[in-house]
N, C-alpha and C positions, 0 to 999 in steps of 0.2 A: 570623892576618891579619884586618885590618878590612875588612868589606864596605862599600865606599864609599857605596852607595845606602842601606844600613841606617844608616850613620853620619849621612848627611845627614838622614834622617827623624828620627833621635834629636835632632839639633841643632835642627831646626826646632821640634819638640815642646817641647824645653827652653826655647828662646827665647820661644815664645809663652806658655809657663807663667810665664816671668819678667816678662811684660808687653809684649813687642814685638808689634806688629800685623802686620808684614810681614818675611819673611826670604827672602833670595835669595843665591845663590852665584855667584861668577865667578872667573876666573883673573887673575893679575897682568899678563898681557900685553895687547897690543892698544890701548894708550892713546896711540900715536904721534900720531894726528890731534888728539887733545885737547891733548897737550903742545905741538903746533905752534901751536894757537890761544892757549894760555896764554902762550907766549913772545912771540907777536905783541902780546898784551895788555900784557906788560911792556915791550916795545920801544916801544910807543906811550905809555908812562908812564901808562896808565889806572888803574894801581893806586894813584896818588897817593902819600901818605906811608906806605903800608903796606910798608915796606922789607923786612919779614920774608918777603914773598912772593918777592922777588928773591933774598934771601939763601939760600933753600933750594929754589930753582926746580928744580935737577937732581933732587932727591929726589921732587918732585911728578910729574916726567915718567915715572917708572917705579917702581912699588912695590918692586921688587927692589933698587933703589938704597937704599931705606930699610931693607929686610931681605932679604938675598940668599936666605935659606932658604924664603921664603914660597912655597907651592904653590897655596893657595886663599884667597880673601877672602870672608868672610861679611858681607853687608850687612844691617843690621837697622834697622828704622824704627819710630818711635812717633808715633801720631796726636796732634796738638794742635789740632784743628779748633775754632774759636771758635763759641760758641752764637749770636752775632750778627755781622752783617757789620761788620768794623772800619771800613769807609768811613763808616758812620753817625755815628761820633763826630767826624768832621771838621767837622760843622756846628755843634758846640757849642764856640764859640771861647773860652769862659771855662774850658774844661777841657783838660787835656793829653792828647794822643793818644800812647799808648805801644804799640809793636809787640806784637802778640799773643804772640809767643814769650817776651817778657820780663815778662808780667803775673803769672806764677806762679813756681814755684821754678826755679832755674837748671837748664836742661836738661842742661848739661854734667855736673853732679853726678848727676842722676837717671839719665841714659843710661849713664854710665860705671859706676855701681854695678851696674846690671843686666847690662851687658856683661861685667863681671868675674865675675858669677854664672854666666853661660853659659860663659865661657872656662874657669873652674875645672872645671866639669862636663866640658867637652870634653877638657881635659888629663887629668882623672882617668879618664874612660871609655876614651880612645883613646891615651893616653900621647903626645899630640902637643904640640909647642910652640905657644904662642899669644902674640899681642900685641894689645892693644885700643886703639882710637883714637876720639876724639870731637872732631872739628872743629879742635882745636888743633895737631895734627901736620901735617906737609907731605904730606897725602894728598888726592888729587882725588876726594872722596867722591861728588860728583854724577855725573861721568863713569863712575865705577865702579858707582854705583847704576843708571845707565841701561844699562850693559853687562850688569848682572846681571838686567835685566828688572823691576826694582823700579818703574821709571817711565821718563820721558824728560825731557831738558832742553828746556824751552820756549823761546820766543823771548826771554824775559826772563832766560835762562840758569839759572833755578832748576828744580828737579825738579818734575815734575807726575806725578800718579798717577791712574789711572782709578778707583781705589777711594777715594782720600783727597784728591784735588785737590792743592792746594799746601801742605797742612798736615802735613808730616812732619819729625820730627827724625831725623837719620841718625847711625849709629855703625857701626864695622866691627871685625871680628876677623880678623887675619891668622893663618894657621896653616900648619904643615908638613904637615897632613893633606891628601891629594889627594882632593878631592870632586868629584862631577859638577856641571858648571856649568849654570846656567839660560840660556835664550836671551835676547838683548838686548831692551830695550823698543822699541816702535815709536812714532815721532813721530806724534802725533795732534792737532797744533795746526791743521793745514790752513791755510786762508787767514786765520784769526783773527789780529788784531793788537791786541786790546784791552789787553794788558799794555804794549805799546809806546806806545799812544796816551794812556794815562791818566797816564803819568809826569809829575809836576808840573815837573820840572827838565830834561826831555828828556835823560835819562841813557843812552838807547839810540841809538847812532849808526846802527845797522842791526839787523835781526833777529839774535838770538844773539850780540850784542855789547853789552858794558856799559862805560861810562866811569864808573868809581867816583868820580871827582873831582866828578861832577855828581849823584851818588846821595845822597838824603837820609839813607839808612841810614849811609853812609860819613861824611857831614858831621856827623851828630849823635852818632855813636859812635866812629869811628876818627880823625876829623880833630881835631887839637889846634892851633887857631889861630883867627883872626878869620874867620868865615864870610863869604864875599863877598856884597855887597849884592844881587846879582842873584838869589841863592838864598833870601833871607830871606822875602820875600812868598810865594813858592811853598811854603815850608815850612809855612805855616799854623800849626796847633797841634800839629804833629808834634814831640815833644820827645825821643823816643828811637826811632829806627828809622822805617821806613815800610812799610806793607803793601799799598799801592795796586796794584802789579803782581801781587801774589799774590791779593788779594781779588777782583779783577775777572775772574779766570780762570773760564770757563764750566764747567770740570771740577769746580769746587767743589760743584756741585749734587749730586755723588755722594759728597761727603765724609761719613764716618761720625761719629757722635756721640762726643765726647771721653769716655774712660773713666778714664784715669790721673788721680787726684785731685791729684797734684803740679802739674799744669799748669792747674788751675782758677785763674782770676784772683783775686788777692788784692784785697779790697775797696778798699784804698787805692791800688791800681795800675790798676784797671779804668777809672776815670773821674775822675782826680784834679783838684781845683781848682787852677788856676794861682796863685790868691791864697795858697794854703797852701804850695805847692811853692817859691815864690820866697823864702819866709822861712826855709827850711832852712839852718841853719849846718852846719859839717862834722860835728859829732856827730849832729845830727838827720838829716842825709843818710845817714850810715852806719847809723843805727838803722832808718830807714824802709826802706832797700833792702838790709838784711841778708838774705843768701840769694838775692838777685836779681842777674842779670847786669848790671843798671844800676849797681850799686855799683862795678864795675870802672872806669868812666870817670871817677869822682871828682866832687866837688861843683862844681868850677870849670866844667867843660864842660857839666854838667847844667844849672846855673843860667844859663849862656850860652844854652842852647837854650830854657829856660823864658822868658827875657826876650824872645827873638825871638817866641815864641808870644804873649806879652803884647802886644808891639807890633802883632801882627796881630789882636788880640782886639777892638779898638774899644771896650774897656771902660775908660772914663775913671776909674772908681772905683779902678782899680789904680795910678793915678799915684803916690799916696803910697808904695806898696810898691816901686815902681820907683826913686823918689827915694832910698830907703834904700840901694840898691845902688850909688849914685854914689860912695860912699866905701869900697867893698869893696877889700880888698888886691889882688885880681886885676884887671889892666888889661883882660882879656878880658871880665870881668863888667861893669866900668865902661863899656866901650865899647858893649856891647849894652844897658845901661841908658840910655845917651845915645840910642841908636837908637830904643829903645822909647818914650822920652819924645817924640822927634820925631814919632812916629806918633800919639801920643795927645793931645798938648797942642795948644791953639790957638796962634796966632801970638804973642800977648802972653805966654802962659805960657812958651812956648819961648824967647822973647827974654830973659825974666827969668832963666830957668835958665842960659842960655848966658852971659849977662853975669856972673852970679854965680859960675859954676863954671869957665869955660874958663881963666882966668888961674891957677887953683889946680892945674890938671892938668899933670903933668910927662911923662906917657907920650905919645909922638907919635901913636900909633895912636888913642888916646882923643881927643886934641885934634883929630885929623882928623875923627872922628865929630861933634864939636861944630861943625865948619865945614860 
């Protein structure tokens, strides 16, 4: 017979040896309130075009729907705290601001490899069945992490930790092993609303509520279409994700120094020049972002984001590079090139561009930008 307390100690030691910074354990039950909030989020259509959320909503509401045999859920977290405040790069308008999580290697790959290492040991030592998950499965990681005592969900709906602030990657191991559960985390946000007030696009209708359709992370990563004009100026130079609500959290003052080398920012992703990024063709895009989560969105949507940042840069030396994108095969890129030119050109330049190009354009959305 396995001693549950001894098994828990062994698992924690093994996980920390593998590189995880925090390990907590909870059961699969007790998520009904979170499920209710999630279904309300879907009913209000605040998930935008992320149809996969609705498609597997029932599995998110109860981990046992995903795997009926699960008895314990091990929550594991890795610190990716940045050395500098990511808000500082917003002032450098000629540079692209990439979310901290995407500046190093893809965390999905790093975390999953370490999860499998821990899970193999668990199976070998205790003959228990295991399943590992990292963000891509229909699992409510943040509510489970809060229930396990790893932290709490702040008013921005993200996880906050007393020891690591906002900077934690999460993974989970479902197991048939019955382990002692840890007590839940205590909400320590108090009256603070810094994360709500800093949001450039007002994506929080109320504390603990997110409208993804207004979130810059959603718009720059998940949304495949023409970004509405009301969001373009607030985007600033954010070309992939947004860290504002995370970075402003006062609990970050307790964040530990990053140890995992895989999460150290790659030089070309820490502070990239917009003038270089806008020139990437498909092959160049795939080469630069090999091993990065950015690669998944594809060149079209990335260059769309870069052109919006260029339009916000006030850097008129970038006009020739924007002009080159007016003939791109993608109407989404052409449309944002038009918008960027409108921001950077004087009236005479804009009029000349418009008269020369509008009659050659066949896509109605791009023609609308010219008007």
